C-alpha positions, 0 to 999 in steps of 0.5 A: 506514475512511475511506480517502480522508481517510487517503490525503489526510493521508498523501499516499498516491496510487493505493493503498487503506488496508486497516488501521492498527496502532498499538503503543508502538513502531511504526505499520504501515499496510497498503495495497493497490495498485489494479490497472492494465492491464498488458501481458504480456511474452511475448504483449503482450496487455493484462490487469488479472488479478493473477498473484501477490501478494507482501507487502513491508514498507517502512520509512517516516519516523517518525510520531508519534515511532514507527517507521512501516512501509508493508505493501504 
């Protein structure tokens, strides 16, 4: 998938487009955030390690007259 072109045309920044699902009633765009260095709230050490993944579905503006969802 040409992630750069999709990101540019949909104006999505700092994410990677993993998949797009089209149906008769909706479009789901599956995206993944790119890891950034974060500081531990307890010890203050910097890390890029991901502790947990959670899926979020965000309803976006209609696209091609269909409901559009970003699945993060």
